[in-house]
C-alpha positions in Angstrom: 93.4 77.0 31.2 89.7 77.5 32.0 89.4 76.1 35.4 91.3 75.1 38.6 89.4 73.2 41.2 91.1 73.3 44.7 90.0 70.6 47.1 91.4 70.7 50.7 91.0 67.5 52.5 91.7 65.6 55.7 91.0 61.8 56.0 88.6 61.6 53.1 89.9 58.5 51.3 86.4 57.0 50.9 84.9 60.0 49.1 87.8 61.0 46.8 87.2 58.5 43.9 83.5 59.4 43.8 84.3 63.2 44.0 86.9 63.0 41.2 84.6 61.0 38.9 81.8 63.5 39.5 83.9 66.6 38.8 85.4 65.0 35.7 82.0 64.1 34.3 80.8 67.7 34.8 83.8 69.6 33.4 84.3 67.3 30.4 80.7 67.7 29.5 81.3 71.5 29.5 84.5 71.0 27.6 86.6 73.0 30.0 90.4 72.7 30.1 90.9 72.0 33.8 93.0 70.9 36.7 92.0 69.4 40.1 94.4 70.3 42.9 93.9 68.0 45.9 95.6 69.3 49.0 96.1 66.6 51.7 96.3 68.4 55.0 98.2 65.7 56.9 95.7 62.9 56.5 96.4 59.8 58.6 94.4 57.4 56.5 95.0 56.4 52.9 93.9 59.7 51.3 97.3 60.3 49.7 97.5 56.8 48.2 94.1 57.4 46.6 95.2 60.8 45.2 98.3 59.2 43.8 96.2 56.5 42.0 93.7 59.0 40.7 96.6 61.2 39.4 98.2 58.3 37.6 94.9 57.6 35.8 94.1 61.3 35.1 97.0 63.7 34.5 94.7 66.7 35.2 94.8 65.7 38.9 97.6 67.3 41.0 98.4 66.7 44.6 100.0 68.5 47.4 100.7 66.7 50.7 101.5 68.4 54.0 103.8 66.7 56.4 101.3 67.3 59.2 97.9 68.9 59.7 98.2 72.7 59.3 94.5 73.5 58.8 92.1 74.4 56.0 93.5 77.9 55.5 97.0 76.6 54.8 95.6 74.0 52.4 93.6 76.6 50.5 96.6 79.0 50.3 98.8 76.3 48.9 96.2 75.4 46.3 95.8 79.0 45.4 99.5 79.4 44.8 99.5 76.4 42.5 96.3 77.2 40.6 96.7 78.2 36.9 93.1 78.4 35.7 91.3 81.6 34.7 88.6 80.6 37.2 89.4 79.0 40.6 86.7 77.0 42.4 87.1 75.6 45.9 85.0 72.8 47.3 85.2 70.4 50.2 86.1 66.8 49.7 83.2 65.3 51.8 80.7 65.3 48.9 78.5 67.8 50.7 79.3 70.3 47.9 77.9 69.4 44.5 80.2 69.6 41.4 77.0 70.2 39.4 77.3 73.8 40.6 80.5 74.3 38.7 79.2 75.5 35.3 77.0 78.2 36.8 79.8 79.4 39.1 82.1 79.6 36.1 79.5 81.5 34.1 79.0 84.1 36.9 82.8 84.8 37.0 83.4 84.9 33.3 80.1 86.3 32.0 78.8 88.4 34.8 82.3 89.6 35.7 82.2 88.8 39.4 85.5 88.8 41.3 84.2 86.2 43.8 81.0 84.2 44.0 80.2 82.5 47.3 77.9 79.6 47.8 74.9 79.8 50.1 73.6 76.6 51.6 70.1 77.8 52.2 68.8 74.4 53.2 71.4 72.7 55.3 71.7 69.0 56.4 73.4 69.8 59.7 72.3 69.6 63.4 71.0 72.7 65.2 74.3 72.8 67.2 75.9 73.9 63.9 73.1 75.8 62.1 72.1 78.2 64.9 75.7 79.4 65.7 76.4 79.6 62.0 73.5 82.0 61.5 74.6 84.2 64.4 78.1 84.2 63.1 77.1 85.1 59.6 74.9 87.9 60.8 77.7 89.5 62.8 80.2 89.2 60.0 77.7 90.6 57.5 77.0 93.7 59.7 80.7 94.3 60.5 82.0 93.8 56.9 79.2 95.3 54.9 79.4 92.3 52.5 75.9 91.0 51.9 76.4 87.3 52.0 74.4 84.7 53.9 77.1 82.1 54.3 80.7 83.3 54.6 82.0 79.9 55.6 80.6 77.9 52.6 83.5 75.9 51.1 82.0 76.2 47.6 83.3 79.4 46.1 84.5 80.7 42.7 87.2 83.3 42.1 88.9 85.1 39.3 92.5 84.0 39.3 93.9 87.4 40.2 91.9 87.3 43.4 93.5 84.2 44.8 97.0 85.4 43.7 96.5 88.7 45.6 95.4 87.4 49.0 97.2 85.3 51.6 95.0 82.9 53.7 96.5 81.8 57.0 95.5 80.8 60.5 91.7 80.3 60.3 91.1 83.1 57.8 89.5 80.8 55.2 86.2 81.9 56.8 86.9 85.5 55.8 88.1 85.1 52.2 85.4 87.5 50.9 86.6 90.1 53.4 90.2 89.5 52.4 89.2 90.0 48.8 87.4 93.2 49.6 90.4 94.6 51.4 92.6 93.7 48.4 90.3 95.8 46.1 88.1 93.1 44.6 84.6 94.5 45.3 82.4 92.6 42.9 81.3 89.8 45.3 78.2 87.8 44.5 76.3 84.9 45.9 74.7 81.7 44.5 72.3 79.4 46.3 73.8 75.9 46.2 72.7 72.4 47.2 74.0 71.1 50.5 74.1 67.3 50.6 74.2 65.1 53.7 77.6 63.8 54.6 78.0 60.3 53.0 81.4 59.2 54.5 83.3 60.0 57.7 82.6 62.8 60.1 83.0 66.5 60.4 86.5 67.9 61.3 85.3 71.0 63.0 84.1 71.4 66.6 82.5 74.1 68.7 85.9 75.7 69.4 85.7 77.3 65.9 83.2 79.8 67.3 85.8 81.3 69.6 88.7 81.2 67.1 86.4 82.5 64.4 85.5 85.6 66.5 89.1 86.3 67.4 90.2 85.9 63.7 87.4 88.4 62.8 88.8 91.0 65.1 92.3 90.4 63.8 91.4 90.7 60.2 89.5 93.9 60.8 92.4 95.4 62.7 95.0 94.4 60.1 92.9 95.4 57.2 92.1 98.8 58.5 95.2 99.7 60.5 97.9 97.4 59.1 99.6 100.3 57.2 98.9 103.0 59.8 98.9 101.5 63.3 99.5 104.9 64.9 96.0 105.9 63.8 94.6 103.3 66.1 97.0 103.3 69.1 97.4 107.1 68.8 93.7 107.8 68.9 93.2 105.6 72.0 96.4 107.0 73.6 95.2 110.6 73.1 91.8 109.9 74.6 93.3 108.1 77.6 96.1 110.7 78.1 93.6 113.7 77.9 91.3 112.0 80.4 94.1 111.5 82.9 95.5 115.0 82.3 92.0 116.5 82.8 91.4 114.5 86.0 94.7 115.5 87.5 94.3 119.1 86.5 90.9 119.2 88.2 92.3 117.7 91.4 95.2 120.1 91.3 92.8 123.1 91.1 90.8 121.7 94.0 94.1 121.4 96.0 95.8 124.7 95.1 92.8 127.1 94.8 90.2 125.6 97.1 92.7 124.1 99.6 91.0 120.8 99.8 92.9 118.1 101.6 93.1 114.3 101.1 93.3 114.7 97.3 96.0 112.0 97.0 93.8 109.6 98.9 90.9 109.8 96.5 90.3 106.9 94.0 89.9 109.5 91.3 93.5 110.5 91.8 94.8 107.0 91.2 92.4 106.6 88.2 93.8 109.8 86.7 97.4 108.5 87.1 96.4 105.2 85.6 94.8 106.7 82.4 97.8 109.0 82.0 100.2 106.0 82.1 98.0 103.9 79.8 97.8 106.8 77.3 101.6 107.1 77.3 102.0 103.3 76.8 99.5 103.3 73.9 101.5 106.1 72.2 104.8 104.1 72.6 103.0 101.0 71.2 101.9 103.1 68.2 105.4 104.4 67.5 106.9 100.9 67.7 104.2 99.5 65.4 104.9 102.3 62.9 108.6 101.4 63.0 107.8 97.8 62.3 105.4 98.7 59.6 107.7 101.2 57.8 110.6 98.7 57.9 108.5 95.8 56.6 109.4 94.3 53.2 105.9 94.9 51.9 105.5 98.5 53.1 105.2 99.8 49.5 103.6 96.8 47.9 100.3 97.7 46.2 98.0 95.7 44.0 98.1 97.1 40.4 95.6 95.7 38.0 96.6 97.3 34.7 99.3 99.5 33.1 99.4 101.6 29.9 102.8 102.5 28.3 104.7 102.3 31.6 108.1 100.7 31.9 107.9 98.6 28.7 111.3 97.0 29.4 110.3 95.8 32.9 106.7 96.1 34.0 106.0 97.8 37.3 103.0 95.5 37.6 105.3 92.4 37.6 107.7 94.0 40.1 104.9 94.7 42.5 103.1 91.4 42.3 103.0 89.6 45.7 105.5 86.7 45.7 104.9 83.4 47.4 107.1 80.4 47.9 106.9 77.7 45.3 104.8 74.7 46.0 106.4 71.3 45.4 104.1 68.9 43.6 
């Protein structure tokens, strides 16, 4: 199959028929073999009824319905598990992403050999309360990740199929899919300027709280990506610095007491600070050891992403045995 289009949605019953007709018109013109996977993230309107009717009329439309609202990351992850196309494209269901971008995104993946291509909404039809925080956020992520993208959170993206099968998107991590892909070894990440259309139906599902949760998720993903397999390197380094600082302070005060016979050492704030840093250093070491035990006993401790094999285990491919496994999605 040439193309899988994953559409996460929440209460978008009005826009779905128009979106489906637009996508179908574009992909049939290009003569792609395709599937459209609509993931209903716990809608309370008639979205699922619309998806059912569209699927009955077009067998290329597939639907996944959540029992309740789990968030965009969960919806994307379920769509990624189900996707069978050589190229996987994600887009929002609110008609702000244009399906006319699909052929060029497909070409960049198949011809230019990008692993991931992210859309860039250079001209946005959003209020300043969204555009200014978005620019600040993207600037921070760009500097921290080293990935030269202008718009990490754009819903319109294209991927090679192995990329979406090798990453797991959870929490609010959909904002950091390019970073997840980079950590998984997919370094050819490109960008395409795309059209951003004004919202036609409904209202936005995201509020200002995403700025706080987005920053916390950024810290989490950096920590897990860098120290997930070696937590002692993080906690041990901090513990060593703290322990040495405390040991140095207490040694200095001991010399002042024993050699220079200074009194009142135990009443100095520096004395208590030395004890505190010594205790914190010890606690960080213990935390590192416990994290190592958890990491080494995890089911995926020796799971690595292998892209190709040559003449290795012909009867049972090592590549197949080490592929990440995900639960099946009911459709």
